[in-house]
C-alpha positions in Angstrom: 0.0 0.0 0.0 1.3 3.5 -0.9 0.8 6.8 0.9 -1.9 7.8 -1.7 -3.8 4.5 -1.2 -3.6 4.8 2.5 -5.1 8.3 2.5 -7.8 7.3 0.0 -8.8 4.3 2.1 -8.7 6.4 5.3 -11.0 8.9 3.7 -13.5 6.1 2.9 -13.2 4.8 6.4 -14.1 8.2 7.8 -17.3 8.6 5.7 -19.5 8.7 8.9 -17.4 11.5 10.4 -18.2 15.2 9.9 -16.5 16.8 6.9 -14.5 19.1 9.1 -13.1 16.4 11.3 -12.4 14.2 8.3 -10.4 17.0 6.6 -8.4 17.7 9.7 -7.5 14.0 10.1 -6.5 13.7 6.4 -4.5 16.9 6.5 -2.7 15.8 9.7 -1.6 12.4 8.1 -0.6 14.1 4.8 1.7 16.4 6.8 2.9 13.4 8.9 4.0 11.6 5.7 5.6 14.7 4.3 7.6 15.3 7.4 8.8 11.7 7.4 9.9 11.9 3.8 9.6 9.5 0.9 12.5 7.4 2.2 10.6 6.5 5.4 7.2 6.1 3.7 7.1 2.3 4.1 8.3 2.5 7.7 5.5 5.0 8.5 2.9 2.8 6.8 4.1 -0.2 9.0 3.8 1.9 12.2 0.4 3.2 11.4 -1.1 -0.1 10.3 -4.4 -0.3 8.4 -6.5 2.8 7.7 -9.4 0.9 9.3 -7.5 0.8 12.6 -6.7 4.5 12.4 -10.3 5.4 11.6 -11.5 3.4 14.7 -9.1 5.3 16.9 -10.3 8.7 15.5 -13.9 7.6 15.9 -13.2 6.5 19.5 -11.7 10.0 20.3 -14.7 11.7 18.7 -17.2 9.5 20.5 -19.0 8.6 17.2 -22.4 6.9 17.5 -23.0 3.3 16.8 -25.0 4.1 13.7 -22.1 6.0 12.2 -19.8 3.2 13.1 -22.0 0.7 11.3 -22.0 2.8 8.2 -18.2 3.0 8.3 -17.9 -0.8 8.8 -20.1 -1.4 5.7 -17.8 0.9 3.8 -14.7 -0.9 5.1 -16.2 -4.3 4.1 -16.8 -3.1 0.5 -13.3 -1.7 0.3 -11.8 -4.9 1.5 -13.7 -6.9 -1.1 -12.5 -4.7 -3.8 -8.8 -4.6 -2.7 -8.1 -7.6 -0.3 -4.4 -7.6 -1.1 -3.8 -4.2 0.4 -6.0 -4.3 3.5 -5.2 -7.7 5.0 -1.4 -7.3 5.5 -1.9 -4.1 7.3 -4.7 -5.5 9.4 -2.2 -8.1 10.6 0.4 -5.5 11.3 -2.0 -3.3 13.3 -2.1 -5.8 16.1 1.5 -5.1 17.0 2.0 -1.6 15.7 2.3 1.2 18.3 -0.5 3.8 18.6 -0.2 6.3 15.8 -0.3 10.0 16.4 -3.8 11.3 16.4 -5.0 14.4 14.4 -4.2 17.8 15.8 -7.8 18.2 17.1 -7.2 15.3 19.6 -3.5 15.3 20.2 -0.8 17.9 19.8 1.3 17.6 16.8 5.0 17.0 17.6 7.4 19.8 16.8 10.9 18.7 16.5 12.3 22.2 16.5 10.3 23.5 19.5 13.2 23.5 21.8 15.3 25.4 19.3 12.6 28.0 19.0 12.3 28.4 22.7 16.1 28.9 23.1 16.1 31.4 20.2 13.2 33.3 21.9 15.0 33.4 25.2 18.4 34.5 23.7 16.8 37.2 21.6 14.4 38.4 24.3 16.1 41.9 24.7 15.7 42.5 21.0 12.2 41.4 20.3 10.8 42.5 23.7 11.9 46.0 22.9 10.2 45.9 19.5 7.0 44.4 20.9 6.7 46.9 23.7 7.6 49.7 21.4 4.8 48.6 19.0 2.4 48.2 21.8 3.2 51.7 23.1 2.8 53.1 19.6 -0.6 51.4 19.2 -1.8 52.6 22.6 -0.5 56.1 21.8 -2.5 56.1 18.5 -5.6 54.8 20.2 -5.3 57.4 23.0 -4.7 60.2 20.5 -7.7 59.2 18.5 -9.9 59.0 21.6 -8.7 62.4 22.8 -9.2 63.9 19.4 -12.7 62.5 19.2 -13.7 63.9 22.6 -12.0 67.2 21.8 -13.9 67.5 18.5 -17.2 66.6 20.2 -16.6 69.3 22.8 -15.7 71.7 20.1 -19.0 70.9 18.2 -21.1 71.2 21.4 -19.5 74.6 22.2 -20.2 75.7 18.7 -23.9 74.7 18.9 -24.3 76.5 22.3 -22.7 79.6 20.7 -25.0 79.3 17.8 -28.1 79.1 20.0 -27.0 82.1 22.1 -26.3 84.1 18.9 -29.8 83.7 17.5 -31.2 86.8 19.4 -28.3 88.8 18.1 -29.7 88.4 14.5 -32.5 90.8 15.5 -30.5 93.5 17.2 -27.2 93.3 15.2 -28.0 91.4 12.0 -24.5 91.7 10.4 -22.7 90.5 13.5 -25.3 87.9 14.2 -25.1 86.4 10.7 -21.3 86.3 10.9 -21.3 84.6 14.3 -24.0 82.2 13.2 -22.0 81.2 10.1 -18.8 80.7 12.1 -20.7 78.6 14.7 -22.2 76.4 12.0 -18.7 75.8 10.4 -17.2 75.0 13.9 -20.1 72.6 14.7 -19.7 70.9 11.3 -16.0 70.5 11.7 -16.4 69.1 15.2 -19.0 66.6 14.2 -17.1 65.6 11.1 -13.8 65.0 13.0 -15.6 63.1 15.7 -17.3 60.8 13.2 -13.9 60.3 11.4 -12.2 59.3 14.6 -15.0 56.8 15.5 -14.9 55.3 12.0 -11.1 55.0 12.1 -11.3 53.3 15.5 -13.7 50.7 14.3 -11.2 49.7 11.6 -7.9 50.2 13.5 -8.8 48.4 16.7 -10.1 45.2 15.1 -7.1 45.1 12.8 -4.8 45.3 15.8 -6.7 42.5 17.6 -6.6 40.2 14.5 -2.9 40.9 14.0 -2.2 40.0 17.7 -4.2 36.8 17.4 -2.2 35.7 14.2 1.1 36.5 15.9 0.1 34.5 19.0 -1.0 31.6 16.8 2.3 31.6 14.9 4.2 31.8 18.2 2.2 28.8 19.6 2.8 26.8 16.5 6.6 27.3 16.6 7.0 26.5 20.3 4.4 23.6 20.2 1.9 25.1 22.7 
């Protein structure tokens, strides 16, 4: 049995599992074969045993119902009838083979270079910590500046509106001065409201962007150190 045949048969065995879990399992074992390399493909196949055994382990970890298991058993019987030469030898090997690594959803994927990454992170701590804290300070400074500008603009607009209301009676007694003050107050109010709205709009874009970037950075870090 080749790697491709193993993965195809495993996909048939997992017919009763949800599509997401099935894809995660297949992706994990593809990566497992790729990390082992072509020169160790036969060794990996011997260690894993039959796809039927792997599928049973995955279903056991998922707690699949009996009805789904029956469906998978029927699919396995049909597959064995169509290709008895490839299934039986691995079924015999599966009795003595060690437990294979389970998909990443049920067991953590081994990372051979995790220790190296941890050492590198510790050694370079003075460098990357300064960069991280500098970026964090810059982000907080931008957020604080935007918030301050928004509140300042709102106060500017409120003051302009109050001045406008107070200047309405002046339109009667001093029309020229009243119209001038009214125009200036309207412009001030428009600027204040516009800048406040712009700050709020910018915050709704900038803050989610920072949160998503932080999550991606943490996910990358966790993957490298094997968390």
